[in-house]
SEROBA-265438 format. One record per residue: residue number from 1; residue in one letter; chain; x, y, z of N, C-alpha, C, O in turn. Coordinates in nm, 3 decimals. Example, Ala and Ser with C-alpha at 12.3 -4.5 7.8 and 13.67 -1.06 7.14 Angstrom:
# SEROBA-265438
+-----+-----+-------+---------+---------+---------+---------+---------+---------+---------+---------+---------+---------+---------+---------+
!   n ! res ! chain !    n.xx !    n.yy !    n.zz !   ca.xx !   ca.yy !   ca.zz !    c.xx !    c.yy !    c.zz !    o.xx !    o.yy !    o.zz !
+-----+-----+-------+---------+---------+---------+---------+---------+---------+---------+---------+---------+---------+---------+---------+
!   1 !   a !     A !   1.319 !  -0.569 !   0.780 !   1.230 !  -0.450 !   0.780 !   1.320 !  -0.330 !   0.780 !   1.424 !  -0.332 !   0.846 !
!   2 !   s !     A !   1.285 !  -0.225 !   0.708 !   1.367 !  -0.106 !   0.714 !   1.290 !   0.003 !   0.787 !   1.341 !   0.114 !   0.804 !
+-----+-----+-------+---------+---------+---------+---------+---------+---------+---------+---------+---------+---------+---------+---------+
This chain:
# SEROBA-265438
+-----+-----+-------+---------+---------+---------+---------+---------+---------+---------+---------+---------+---------+---------+---------+
!   n ! res ! chain !    n.xx !    n.yy !    n.zz !   ca.xx !   ca.yy !   ca.zz !    c.xx !    c.yy !    c.zz !    o.xx !    o.yy !    o.zz !
+-----+-----+-------+---------+---------+---------+---------+---------+---------+---------+---------+---------+---------+---------+---------+
!   1 !   m !     A !   3.918 !  -3.827 !   0.588 !   4.004 !  -3.918 !   0.514 !   4.049 !  -4.030 !   0.607 !   4.044 !  -4.147 !   0.568 !
!   2 !   l !     A !   4.092 !  -3.996 !   0.729 !   4.133 !  -4.097 !   0.823 !   4.020 !  -4.196 !   0.854 !   4.041 !  -4.317 !   0.857 !
!   3 !   r !     A !   3.897 !  -4.142 !   0.878 !   3.784 !  -4.226 !   0.905 !   3.756 !  -4.318 !   0.787 !   3.724 !  -4.436 !   0.806 !
!   4 !   g !     A !   3.768 !  -4.266 !   0.667 !   3.741 !  -4.344 !   0.548 !   3.839 !  -4.462 !   0.534 !   3.798 !  -4.574 !   0.505 !
!   5 !   f !     A !   3.969 !  -4.435 !   0.554 !   4.068 !  -4.544 !   0.548 !   4.051 !  -4.641 !   0.660 !   4.066 !  -4.762 !   0.638 !
!   6 !   l !     A !   4.022 !  -4.596 !   0.778 !   4.002 !  -4.689 !   0.890 !   3.879 !  -4.777 !   0.862 !   3.886 !  -4.898 !   0.882 !
!   7 !   d !     A !   3.774 !  -4.721 !   0.819 !   3.655 !  -4.803 !   0.789 !   3.680 !  -4.899 !   0.673 !   3.629 !  -5.011 !   0.672 !
!   8 !   f !     A !   3.760 !  -4.856 !   0.575 !   3.794 !  -4.945 !   0.464 !   3.866 !  -5.068 !   0.517 !   3.834 !  -5.180 !   0.478 !
!   9 !   h !     A !   3.961 !  -5.048 !   0.605 !   4.039 !  -5.160 !   0.662 !   3.955 !  -5.249 !   0.752 !   3.972 !  -5.371 !   0.753 !
!  10 !   r !     A !   3.863 !  -5.187 !   0.828 !   3.772 !  -5.266 !   0.911 !   3.687 !  -5.353 !   0.820 !   3.672 !  -5.472 !   0.848 !
!  11 !   a !     A !   3.631 !  -5.300 !   0.713 !   3.553 !  -5.373 !   0.619 !   3.631 !  -5.485 !   0.550 !   3.577 !  -5.592 !   0.523 !
!  12 !   t !     A !   3.759 !  -5.461 !   0.523 !   3.842 !  -5.560 !   0.459 !   3.860 !  -5.682 !   0.547 !   3.852 !  -5.796 !   0.499 !
!  13 !   l !     A !   3.884 !  -5.660 !   0.674 !   3.898 !  -5.771 !   0.765 !   3.767 !  -5.857 !   0.768 !   3.771 !  -5.980 !   0.763 !
!  14 !   a !     A !   3.653 !  -5.787 !   0.775 !   3.527 !  -5.860 !   0.773 !   3.508 !  -5.940 !   0.644 !   3.460 !  -6.053 !   0.647 !
!  15 !   l !     A !   3.546 !  -5.880 !   0.532 !   3.539 !  -5.947 !   0.401 !   3.625 !  -6.071 !   0.397 !   3.585 !  -6.172 !   0.340 !
!  16 !   k !     A !   3.740 !  -6.064 !   0.455 !   3.832 !  -6.182 !   0.456 !   3.774 !  -6.299 !   0.530 !   3.813 !  -6.413 !   0.505 !
!  17 !   c !     A !   3.682 !  -6.275 !   0.621 !   3.618 !  -6.380 !   0.704 !   3.481 !  -6.422 !   0.651 !   3.421 !  -6.517 !   0.702 !
!  18 !   e !     A !   3.433 !  -6.353 !   0.553 !   3.301 !  -6.377 !   0.500 !   3.283 !  -6.517 !   0.441 !   3.366 !  -6.562 !   0.362 !
!  19 !   g !     A !   3.176 !  -6.584 !   0.478 !   3.140 !  -6.712 !   0.417 !   3.215 !  -6.833 !   0.473 !   3.203 !  -6.943 !   0.420 !
!  20 !   l !     A !   3.292 !  -6.814 !   0.581 !   3.369 !  -6.924 !   0.641 !   3.301 !  -6.973 !   0.767 !   3.234 !  -6.898 !   0.837 !
!  21 !   t !     A !   3.318 !  -7.103 !   0.793 !   3.264 !  -7.162 !   0.915 !   3.351 !  -7.126 !   1.032 !   3.462 !  -7.076 !   1.015 !
!  22 !   d !     A !   3.301 !  -7.151 !   1.152 !   3.386 !  -7.130 !   1.274 !   3.513 !  -7.210 !   1.264 !   3.622 !  -7.162 !   1.294 !
!  23 !   e !     A !   3.497 !  -7.336 !   1.221 !   3.613 !  -7.421 !   1.208 !   3.716 !  -7.364 !   1.113 !   3.835 !  -7.366 !   1.144 !
!  24 !   q !     A !   3.675 !  -7.316 !   1.001 !   3.767 !  -7.252 !   0.902 !   3.829 !  -7.128 !   0.962 !   3.949 !  -7.104 !   0.943 !
!  25 !   l !     A !   3.750 !  -7.048 !   1.034 !   3.801 !  -6.926 !   1.094 !   3.904 !  -6.950 !   1.203 !   3.985 !  -6.863 !   1.234 !
!  26 !   r !     A !   3.901 !  -7.071 !   1.262 !   3.996 !  -7.107 !   1.365 !   4.123 !  -7.172 !   1.313 !   4.215 !  -7.197 !   1.390 !
!  27 !   l !     A !   4.130 !  -7.202 !   1.181 !   4.243 !  -7.265 !   1.125 !   4.367 !  -7.176 !   1.144 !   4.365 !  -7.056 !   1.116 !
!  28 !   r !     A !   4.474 !  -7.238 !   1.192 !   4.596 !  -7.164 !   1.221 !   4.689 !  -7.152 !   1.099 !   4.687 !  -7.234 !   1.008 !
!  29 !   s !     A !   4.768 !  -7.046 !   1.102 !   4.853 !  -7.019 !   0.987 !   4.965 !  -7.125 !   0.967 !   5.000 !  -7.158 !   0.854 !
!  30 !   s !     A !   5.019 !  -7.176 !   1.077 !   5.120 !  -7.283 !   1.073 !   5.118 !  -7.352 !   1.210 !   5.064 !  -7.299 !   1.307 !
!  31 !   p !     A !   5.177 !  -7.472 !   1.215 !   5.168 !  -7.555 !   1.334 !   5.201 !  -7.486 !   1.467 !   5.132 !  -7.509 !   1.566 !
!  32 !   l !     A !   5.304 !  -7.403 !   1.470 !   5.347 !  -7.342 !   1.598 !   5.272 !  -7.211 !   1.629 !   5.275 !  -7.162 !   1.742 !
!  33 !   s !     A !   5.207 !  -7.159 !   1.532 !   5.142 !  -7.029 !   1.554 !   5.001 !  -7.044 !   1.600 !   4.936 !  -7.144 !   1.569 !
!  34 !   t !     A !   4.952 !  -6.945 !   1.674 !   4.809 !  -6.940 !   1.713 !   4.734 !  -6.847 !   1.620 !   4.613 !  -6.828 !   1.638 !
!  35 !   l !     A !   4.797 !  -6.788 !   1.523 !   4.735 !  -6.690 !   1.432 !   4.630 !  -6.756 !   1.342 !   4.656 !  -6.855 !   1.273 !
!  36 !   s !     A !   4.510 !  -6.696 !   1.346 !   4.396 !  -6.742 !   1.266 !   4.314 !  -6.618 !   1.232 !   4.335 !  -6.510 !   1.288 !
!  37 !   l !     A !   4.220 !  -6.635 !   1.139 !   4.132 !  -6.522 !   1.109 !   4.046 !  -6.482 !   1.229 !   4.023 !  -6.364 !   1.254 !
!  38 !   l !     A !   3.999 !  -6.581 !   1.302 !   3.919 !  -6.550 !   1.420 !   4.005 !  -6.482 !   1.522 !   3.959 !  -6.390 !   1.590 !
!  39 !   g !     A !   4.130 !  -6.526 !   1.535 !   4.221 !  -6.458 !   1.628 !   4.249 !  -6.320 !   1.587 !   4.263 !  -6.234 !   1.674 !
!  40 !   l !     A !   4.259 !  -6.292 !   1.459 !   4.278 !  -6.151 !   1.413 !   4.162 !  -6.065 !   1.451 !   4.183 !  -5.951 !   1.495 !
!  41 !   v !     A !   4.043 !  -6.113 !   1.436 !   3.920 !  -6.036 !   1.474 !   3.924 !  -6.007 !   1.624 !   3.901 !  -5.894 !   1.667 !
!  42 !   r !     A !   3.953 !  -6.108 !   1.700 !   3.961 !  -6.089 !   1.847 !   4.070 !  -5.990 !   1.883 !   4.050 !  -5.905 !   1.969 !
!  43 !   h !     A !   4.185 !  -6.000 !   1.820 !   4.297 !  -5.909 !   1.844 !   4.256 !  -5.767 !   1.813 !   4.283 !  -5.676 !   1.891 !
!  44 !   m !     A !   4.190 !  -5.747 !   1.700 !   4.151 !  -5.612 !   1.664 !   4.044 !  -5.556 !   1.752 !   4.035 !  -5.434 !   1.767 !
!  45 !   a !     A !   3.963 !  -5.640 !   1.810 !   3.868 !  -5.591 !   1.912 !   3.945 !  -5.534 !   2.033 !   3.908 !  -5.430 !   2.088 !
!  46 !   e !     A !   4.051 !  -5.603 !   2.071 !   4.133 !  -5.558 !   2.186 !   4.201 !  -5.427 !   2.148 !   4.207 !  -5.335 !   2.229 !
!  47 !   v !     A !   4.253 !  -5.418 !   2.027 !   4.326 !  -5.296 !   1.982 !   4.230 !  -5.179 !   1.981 !   4.263 !  -5.072 !   2.031 !
!  48 !   e !     A !   4.112 !  -5.197 !   1.925 !   4.011 !  -5.085 !   1.923 !   3.980 !  -5.045 !   2.064 !   3.974 !  -4.926 !   2.094 !
!  49 !   r !     A !   3.959 !  -5.143 !   2.151 !   3.925 !  -5.115 !   2.295 !   4.033 !  -5.033 !   2.364 !   4.005 !  -4.934 !   2.432 !
!  50 !   v !     A !   4.156 !  -5.075 !   2.345 !   4.264 !  -5.003 !   2.413 !   4.283 !  -4.864 !   2.360 !   4.284 !  -4.768 !   2.437 !
!  51 !   w !     A !   4.298 !  -4.850 !   2.231 !   4.333 !  -4.720 !   2.173 !   4.223 !  -4.617 !   2.185 !   4.252 !  -4.501 !   2.214 !
!  52 !   f !     A !   4.100 !  -4.655 !   2.164 !   3.995 !  -4.555 !   2.170 !   3.934 !  -4.542 !   2.309 !   3.921 !  -4.430 !   2.359 !
!  53 !   r !     A !   3.897 !  -4.653 !   2.374 !   3.832 !  -4.641 !   2.503 !   3.926 !  -4.613 !   2.616 !   3.900 !  -4.525 !   2.698 !
!  54 !   r !     A !   4.037 !  -4.687 !   2.623 !   4.127 !  -4.665 !   2.733 !   4.218 !  -4.546 !   2.714 !   4.235 !  -4.465 !   2.805 !
!  55 !   v !     A !   4.276 !  -4.534 !   2.597 !   4.373 !  -4.422 !   2.576 !   4.298 !  -4.286 !   2.552 !   4.319 !  -4.190 !   2.627 !
!  56 !   i !     A !   4.215 !  -4.279 !   2.454 !   4.153 !  -4.149 !   2.423 !   4.044 !  -4.116 !   2.521 !   4.039 !  -4.002 !   2.569 !
!  57 !   d !     A !   3.954 !  -4.210 !   2.554 !   3.841 !  -4.181 !   2.641 !   3.874 !  -4.199 !   2.791 !   3.794 !  -4.162 !   2.877 !
!  58 !   g !     A !   3.991 !  -4.255 !   2.821 !   4.032 !  -4.267 !   2.961 !   3.953 !  -4.368 !   3.045 !   3.955 !  -4.362 !   3.167 !
!  59 !   e !     A !   3.884 !  -4.459 !   2.979 !   3.805 !  -4.562 !   3.054 !   3.902 !  -4.659 !   3.123 !   4.006 !  -4.696 !   3.068 !
!  60 !   e !     A !   3.863 !  -4.697 !   3.244 !   3.934 !  -4.801 !   3.321 !   3.858 !  -4.929 !   3.297 !   3.757 !  -4.953 !   3.363 !
!  61 !   l !     A !   3.902 !  -5.011 !   3.205 !   3.834 !  -5.136 !   3.179 !   3.936 !  -5.240 !   3.138 !   4.040 !  -5.207 !   3.082 !
!  62 !   p !     A !   3.904 !  -5.367 !   3.166 !   3.996 !  -5.476 !   3.136 !   3.992 !  -5.508 !   2.985 !   3.900 !  -5.468 !   2.914 !
!  63 !   l !     A !   4.089 !  -5.579 !   2.939 !   4.085 !  -5.633 !   2.803 !   3.991 !  -5.753 !   2.809 !   3.960 !  -5.807 !   2.915 !
!  64 !   v !     A !   3.948 !  -5.793 !   2.690 !   3.854 !  -5.905 !   2.682 !   3.924 !  -6.042 !   2.690 !   3.886 !  -6.126 !   2.772 !
!  65 !   w !     A !   4.024 !  -6.063 !   2.609 !   4.094 !  -6.191 !   2.602 !   4.238 !  -6.185 !   2.647 !   4.304 !  -6.289 !   2.658 !
!  66 !   s !     A !   4.288 !  -6.070 !   2.673 !   4.429 !  -6.051 !   2.703 !   4.446 !  -6.000 !   2.846 !   4.499 !  -5.891 !   2.868 !
!  67 !   e !     A !   4.402 !  -6.076 !   2.941 !   4.396 !  -6.032 !   3.079 !   4.526 !  -5.973 !   3.131 !   4.522 !  -5.877 !   3.208 !
!  68 !   d !     A !   4.641 !  -6.027 !   3.092 !   4.768 !  -5.979 !   3.140 !   4.834 !  -5.879 !   3.046 !   4.951 !  -5.846 !   3.063 !
!  69 !   g !     A !   4.760 !  -5.830 !   2.949 !   4.812 !  -5.732 !   2.855 !   4.889 !  -5.797 !   2.739 !   4.950 !  -5.726 !   2.660 !
!  70 !   d !     A !   4.887 !  -5.931 !   2.729 !   4.954 !  -5.999 !   2.619 !   4.856 !  -6.008 !   2.505 !   4.768 !  -6.095 !   2.505 !
!  71 !   y !     A !   4.869 !  -5.920 !   2.406 !   4.776 !  -5.917 !   2.293 !   4.778 !  -6.045 !   2.214 !   4.681 !  -6.076 !   2.145 !
!  72 !   q !     A !   4.886 !  -6.121 !   2.223 !   4.893 !  -6.247 !   2.152 !   4.790 !  -6.349 !   2.203 !   4.753 !  -6.440 !   2.130 !
!  73 !   a !     A !   4.745 !  -6.332 !   2.326 !   4.646 !  -6.423 !   2.380 !   4.518 !  -6.422 !   2.302 !   4.450 !  -6.524 !   2.293 !
!  74 !   a !     A !   4.482 !  -6.308 !   2.245 !   4.360 !  -6.298 !   2.166 !   4.367 !  -6.378 !   2.038 !   4.264 !  -6.414 !   1.981 !
!  75 !   y !     A !   4.487 !  -6.406 !   1.991 !   4.507 !  -6.484 !   1.871 !   4.464 !  -6.630 !   1.881 !   4.422 !  -6.692 !   1.783 !
!  76 !   d !     A !   4.476 !  -6.682 !   2.002 !   4.446 !  -6.823 !   2.022 !   4.299 !  -6.850 !   1.995 !   4.212 !  -6.803 !   2.070 !
!  77 !   p !     A !   4.270 !  -6.923 !   1.891 !   4.128 !  -6.944 !   1.849 !   4.058 !  -7.060 !   1.917 !   3.942 !  -7.085 !   1.886 !
!  78 !   a !     A !   4.124 !  -7.132 !   2.008 !   4.065 !  -7.251 !   2.065 !   3.933 !  -7.216 !   2.134 !   3.929 !  -7.133 !   2.225 !
!  79 !   g !     A !   3.827 !  -7.279 !   2.089 !   3.695 !  -7.260 !   2.148 !   3.626 !  -7.133 !   2.104 !   3.510 !  -7.112 !   2.142 !
!  80 !   a !     A !   3.691 !  -7.045 !   2.026 !   3.629 !  -6.922 !   1.982 !   3.525 !  -6.947 !   1.875 !   3.531 !  -7.046 !   1.802 !
!  81 !   t !     A !   3.431 !  -6.857 !   1.866 !   3.325 !  -6.867 !   1.764 !   3.316 !  -6.733 !   1.688 !   3.358 !  -6.628 !   1.738 !
!  82 !   r !     A !   3.263 !  -6.739 !   1.570 !   3.241 !  -6.617 !   1.488 !   3.149 !  -6.524 !   1.570 !   3.178 !  -6.404 !   1.582 !
!  83 !   a !     A !   3.039 !  -6.577 !   1.627 !   2.943 !  -6.493 !   1.693 !   3.009 !  -6.419 !   1.807 !   2.987 !  -6.299 !   1.821 !
!  84 !   e !     A !   3.090 !  -6.487 !   1.889 !   3.155 !  -6.424 !   2.003 !   3.255 !  -6.320 !   1.955 !   3.253 !  -6.208 !   2.006 !
!  85 !   a !     A !   3.340 !  -6.351 !   1.861 !   3.447 !  -6.262 !   1.817 !   3.388 !  -6.140 !   1.744 !   3.424 !  -6.026 !   1.774 !
!  86 !   f !     A !   3.299 !  -6.166 !   1.651 !   3.245 !  -6.054 !   1.576 !   3.152 !  -5.963 !   1.659 !   3.147 !  -5.842 !   1.635 !
!  87 !   t !     A !   3.080 !  -6.017 !   1.752 !   2.997 !  -5.932 !   1.842 !   3.085 !  -5.839 !   1.922 !   3.056 !  -5.720 !   1.934 !
!  88 !   a !     A !   3.194 !  -5.894 !   1.978 !   3.286 !  -5.810 !   2.055 !   3.356 !  -5.704 !   1.966 !   3.367 !  -5.588 !   2.004 !
!  89 !   w !     A !   3.401 !  -5.747 !   1.851 !   3.471 !  -5.656 !   1.761 !   3.381 !  -5.546 !   1.713 !   3.419 !  -5.429 !   1.716 !
!  90 !   q !     A !   3.261 !  -5.580 !   1.668 !   3.169 !  -5.478 !   1.619 !   3.129 !  -5.381 !   1.731 !   3.111 !  -5.262 !   1.705 !
!  91 !   a !     A !   3.115 !  -5.430 !   1.854 !   3.084 !  -5.342 !   1.965 !   3.197 !  -5.244 !   1.988 !   3.174 !  -5.126 !   2.013 !
!  92 !   e !     A !   3.321 !  -5.294 !   1.981 !   3.437 !  -5.203 !   2.003 !   3.449 !  -5.105 !   1.892 !   3.485 !  -4.990 !   1.917 !
!  93 !   v !     A !   3.421 !  -5.143 !   1.769 !   3.425 !  -5.049 !   1.655 !   3.320 !  -4.942 !   1.676 !   3.348 !  -4.824 !   1.652 !
!  94 !   e !     A !   3.204 !  -4.978 !   1.720 !   3.098 !  -4.876 !   1.745 !   3.138 !  -4.779 !   1.858 !   3.114 !  -4.659 !   1.849 !
!  95 !   h !     A !   3.199 !  -4.834 !   1.963 !   3.250 !  -4.743 !   2.070 !   3.354 !  -4.648 !   2.010 !   3.350 !  -4.527 !   2.036 !
!  96 !   s !     A !   3.445 !  -4.702 !   1.929 !   3.552 !  -4.621 !   1.868 !   3.491 !  -4.512 !   1.783 !   3.533 !  -4.396 !   1.792 !
!  97 !   r !     A !   3.396 !  -4.545 !   1.702 !   3.332 !  -4.444 !   1.618 !   3.267 !  -4.335 !   1.699 !   3.280 !  -4.217 !   1.664 !
!  98 !   r !     A !   3.198 !  -4.370 !   1.807 !   3.133 !  -4.271 !   1.895 !   3.233 !  -4.177 !   1.953 !   3.212 !  -4.056 !   1.954 !
!  99 !   i !     A !   3.344 !  -4.233 !   2.005 !   3.448 !  -4.152 !   2.063 !   3.508 !  -4.056 !   1.961 !   3.524 !  -3.937 !   1.986 !
! 100 !   e !     A !   3.540 !  -4.113 !   1.843 !   3.599 !  -4.025 !   1.738 !   3.501 !  -3.913 !   1.696 !   3.541 !  -3.797 !   1.684 !
! 101 !   l !     A !   3.376 !  -3.948 !   1.674 !   3.281 !  -3.848 !   1.633 !   3.252 !  -3.743 !   1.738 !   3.219 !  -3.630 !   1.703 !
! 102 !   a !     A !   3.263 !  -3.778 !   1.870 !   3.233 !  -3.685 !   1.978 !   3.352 !  -3.594 !   2.006 !   3.337 !  -3.495 !   2.077 !
! 103 !   a !     A !   3.470 !  -3.623 !   1.954 !   3.591 !  -3.542 !   1.983 !   3.577 !  -3.405 !   1.915 !   3.523 !  -3.396 !   1.805 !
! 104 !   d !     A !   3.627 !  -3.302 !   1.980 !   3.625 !  -3.166 !   1.926 !   3.715 !  -3.156 !   1.803 !   3.683 !  -3.084 !   1.708 !
! 105 !   s !     A !   3.829 !  -3.230 !   1.807 !   3.920 !  -3.225 !   1.693 !   4.007 !  -3.349 !   1.700 !   4.000 !  -3.428 !   1.793 !
! 106 !   l !     A !   4.089 !  -3.362 !   1.597 !   4.183 !  -3.476 !   1.595 !   4.303 !  -3.447 !   1.686 !   4.393 !  -3.530 !   1.699 !
! 107 !   d !     A !   4.304 !  -3.329 !   1.749 !   4.415 !  -3.296 !   1.839 !   4.384 !  -3.335 !   1.984 !   4.467 !  -3.316 !   2.072 !
! 108 !   v !     A !   4.262 !  -3.390 !   2.008 !   4.228 !  -3.440 !   2.142 !   4.335 !  -3.541 !   2.178 !   4.380 !  -3.617 !   2.092 !
! 109 !   t !     A !   4.376 !  -3.542 !   2.304 !   4.480 !  -3.641 !   2.345 !   4.436 !  -3.729 !   2.458 !   4.342 !  -3.702 !   2.531 !
! 110 !   g !     A !   4.510 !  -3.837 !   2.467 !   4.492 !  -3.931 !   2.577 !   4.628 !  -3.985 !   2.614 !   4.725 !  -3.962 !   2.542 !
! 111 !   y !     A !   4.636 !  -4.056 !   2.724 !   4.767 !  -4.109 !   2.769 !   4.780 !  -4.253 !   2.728 !   4.691 !  -4.334 !   2.756 !
! 112 !   q !     A !   4.889 !  -4.288 !   2.664 !   4.918 !  -4.425 !   2.625 !   5.028 !  -4.474 !   2.719 !   5.145 !  -4.436 !   2.705 !
! 113 !   a !     A !   4.989 !  -4.559 !   2.815 !   5.079 !  -4.606 !   2.923 !   5.201 !  -4.683 !   2.868 !   5.312 !  -4.663 !   2.916 !
! 114 !   r !     A !   5.181 !  -4.770 !   2.770 !   5.292 !  -4.849 !   2.719 !   5.401 !  -4.763 !   2.656 !   5.519 !  -4.798 !   2.659 !
! 115 !   w !     A !   5.359 !  -4.649 !   2.599 !   5.453 !  -4.555 !   2.539 !   5.495 !  -4.445 !   2.637 !   5.587 !  -4.368 !   2.611 !
! 116 !   d !     A !   5.421 !  -4.440 !   2.751 !   5.439 !  -4.333 !   2.854 !   5.438 !  -4.195 !   2.780 !   5.531 !  -4.116 !   2.791 !
! 117 !   a !     A !   5.329 !  -4.173 !   2.704 !   5.318 !  -4.051 !   2.629 !   5.174 !  -4.012 !   2.604 !   5.085 !  -4.097 !   2.599 !
! 118 !   e !     A !   5.153 !  -3.881 !   2.590 !   5.026 !  -3.829 !   2.544 !   5.022 !  -3.854 !   2.393 !   5.122 !  -3.830 !   2.324 !
! 119 !   v !     A !   4.908 !  -3.901 !   2.340 !   4.894 !  -3.923 !   2.197 !   4.764 !  -3.855 !   2.152 !   4.667 !  -3.845 !   2.227 !
! 120 !   s !     A !   4.765 !  -3.809 !   2.031 !   4.644 !  -3.746 !   1.976 !   4.549 !  -3.846 !   1.914 !   4.589 !  -3.958 !   1.881 !
! 121 !   l !     A !   4.424 !  -3.808 !   1.897 !   4.329 !  -3.891 !   1.825 !   4.378 !  -3.916 !   1.681 !   4.358 !  -4.024 !   1.625 !
! 122 !   r !     A !   4.441 !  -3.816 !   1.624 !   4.498 !  -3.830 !   1.488 !   4.600 !  -3.946 !   1.485 !   4.597 !  -4.031 !   1.396 !
! 123 !   l !     A !   4.691 !  -3.949 !   1.584 !   4.790 !  -4.056 !   1.589 !   4.721 !  -4.192 !   1.610 !   4.758 !  -4.292 !   1.547 !
! 124 !   v !     A !   4.621 !  -4.195 !   1.697 !   4.552 !  -4.317 !   1.723 !   4.484 !  -4.372 !   1.596 !   4.489 !  -4.492 !   1.568 !
! 125 !   m !     A !   4.422 !  -4.285 !   1.522 !   4.358 !  -4.328 !   1.395 !   4.459 !  -4.378 !   1.295 !   4.435 !  -4.478 !   1.227 !
! 126 !   l !     A !   4.575 !  -4.308 !   1.284 !   4.680 !  -4.352 !   1.192 !   4.736 !  -4.488 !   1.240 !   4.760 !  -4.578 !   1.160 !
! 127 !   h !     A !   4.755 !  -4.499 !   1.372 !   4.806 !  -4.628 !   1.422 !   4.711 !  -4.744 !   1.392 !   4.754 !  -4.853 !   1.354 !
! 128 !   l !     A !   4.579 !  -4.718 !   1.409 !   4.480 !  -4.824 !   1.381 !   4.481 !  -4.860 !   1.230 !   4.472 !  -4.977 !   1.194 !
! 129 !   i !     A !   4.493 !  -4.758 !   1.145 !   4.501 !  -4.785 !   1.000 !   4.623 !  -4.878 !   0.974 !   4.610 !  -4.978 !   0.903 !
! 130 !   h !     A !   4.736 !  -4.845 !   1.032 !   4.855 !  -4.926 !   1.013 !   4.832 !  -5.069 !   1.070 !   4.865 !  -5.168 !   1.006 !
! 131 !   e !     A !   4.775 !  -5.077 !   1.190 !   4.752 !  -5.208 !   1.250 !   4.658 !  -5.294 !   1.164 !   4.687 !  -5.411 !   1.140 !
! 132 !   y !     A !   4.550 !  -5.238 !   1.117 !   4.456 !  -5.312 !   1.029 !   4.523 !  -5.351 !   0.901 !   4.509 !  -5.465 !   0.856 !
! 133 !   a !     A !   4.596 !  -5.259 !   0.839 !   4.662 !  -5.287 !   0.712 !   4.755 !  -5.405 !   0.724 !   4.755 !  -5.496 !   0.641 !
! 134 !   r !     A !   4.834 !  -5.403 !   0.828 !   4.931 !  -5.512 !   0.852 !   4.858 !  -5.646 !   0.873 !   4.895 !  -5.747 !   0.813 !
! 135 !   h !     A !   4.759 !  -5.645 !   0.955 !   4.684 !  -5.769 !   0.980 !   4.598 !  -5.810 !   0.867 !   4.569 !  -5.929 !   0.854 !
! 136 !   n !     A !   4.554 !  -5.719 !   0.783 !   4.479 !  -5.756 !   0.664 !   4.572 !  -5.833 !   0.569 !   4.526 !  -5.921 !   0.496 !
! 137 !   g !     A !   4.699 !  -5.799 !   0.570 !   4.795 !  -5.876 !   0.491 !   4.807 !  -6.016 !   0.540 !   4.818 !  -6.109 !   0.460 !
! 138 !   h !     A !   4.804 !  -6.035 !   0.673 !   4.804 !  -6.167 !   0.731 !   4.672 !  -6.241 !   0.688 !   4.672 !  -6.359 !   0.651 !
! 139 !   a !     A !   4.564 !  -6.166 !   0.695 !   4.431 !  -6.226 !   0.659 !   4.431 !  -6.272 !   0.513 !   4.372 !  -6.376 !   0.482 !
! 140 !   d !     A !   4.495 !  -6.196 !   0.424 !   4.504 !  -6.240 !   0.285 !   4.562 !  -6.382 !   0.274 !   4.505 !  -6.469 !   0.208 !
! 141 !   f !     A !   4.674 !  -6.403 !   0.338 !   4.738 !  -6.535 !   0.336 !   4.655 !  -6.640 !   0.404 !   4.642 !  -6.751 !   0.353 !
! 142 !   l !     A !   4.599 !  -6.609 !   0.519 !   4.519 !  -6.705 !   0.589 !   4.402 !  -6.751 !   0.502 !   4.377 !  -6.871 !   0.489 !
! 143 !   r !     A !   4.329 !  -6.655 !   0.441 !   4.212 !  -6.686 !   0.360 !   4.250 !  -6.769 !   0.239 !   4.182 !  -6.866 !   0.206 !
! 144 !   e !     A !   4.362 !  -6.731 !   0.172 !   4.402 !  -6.806 !   0.055 !   4.436 !  -6.952 !   0.095 !   4.409 !  -7.044 !   0.019 !
! 145 !   a !     A !   4.494 !  -6.972 !   0.211 !   4.530 !  -7.106 !   0.255 !   4.406 !  -7.192 !   0.288 !   4.410 !  -7.314 !   0.279 !
! 146 !   i !     A !   4.297 !  -7.124 !   0.326 !   4.173 !  -7.195 !   0.366 !   4.098 !  -7.242 !   0.240 !   4.063 !  -7.359 !   0.231 !
! 147 !   d !     A !   4.075 !  -7.154 !   0.146 !   3.988 !  -7.190 !   0.033 !   4.035 !  -7.133 !  -0.104 !   3.962 !  -7.141 !  -0.203 !
! 148 !   g !     A !   4.155 !  -7.077 !  -0.107 !   4.206 !  -7.026 !  -0.236 !   4.159 !  -6.887 !  -0.270 !   4.202 !  -6.833 !  -0.372 !
! 149 !   t !     A !   4.071 !  -6.825 !  -0.191 !   4.019 !  -6.691 !  -0.221 !   4.131 !  -6.587 !  -0.205 !   4.199 !  -6.582 !  -0.102 !
! 150 !   v !     A !   4.148 !  -6.506 !  -0.308 !   4.250 !  -6.398 !  -0.304 !   4.186 !  -6.267 !  -0.340 !   4.076 !  -6.263 !  -0.396 !
! 151 !   g !     A !   4.254 !  -6.161 !  -0.307 !   4.208 !  -6.025 !  -0.347 !   4.117 !  -5.961 !  -0.251 !   4.078 !  -6.019 !  -0.149 !
! 152 !   a !     A !   4.083 !  -5.835 !  -0.285 !   3.996 !  -5.748 !  -0.205 !   4.043 !  -5.752 !  -0.068 !   3.986 !  -5.687 !   0.019 !
+-----+-----+-------+---------+---------+---------+---------+---------+---------+---------+---------+---------+---------+---------+---------+
């Protein structure tokens, strides 16, 4: 059930970006914000990378766009392209799926440094569902502002 909901939200984010140009994907939500659809895809690549690869799998690897750990840096769409963002995001999703499928159970744990706590794979999957759901709400508004498309 967790895998199903997580994959549903991953697919929803992709759907919100479907059929748009790089320029449209880079459009910001408001003048002071760096939030864009392309930024959301980049942000979720970072989120997948941290929670599955760094926390659960214990990999020592840098973030892609957030060198200093500031996840907001991934939102900045300046110079970003669909190909770059989606390639990175899809690669991280595949890593996440492999880690989740290889786990003995949802009780497998990893260390989350920002929380200074051991967390289970179950918690990680629930957190990612929450993270995608929240950002898919942002994606709804961004997409509607770009071309009027609503729903799904």
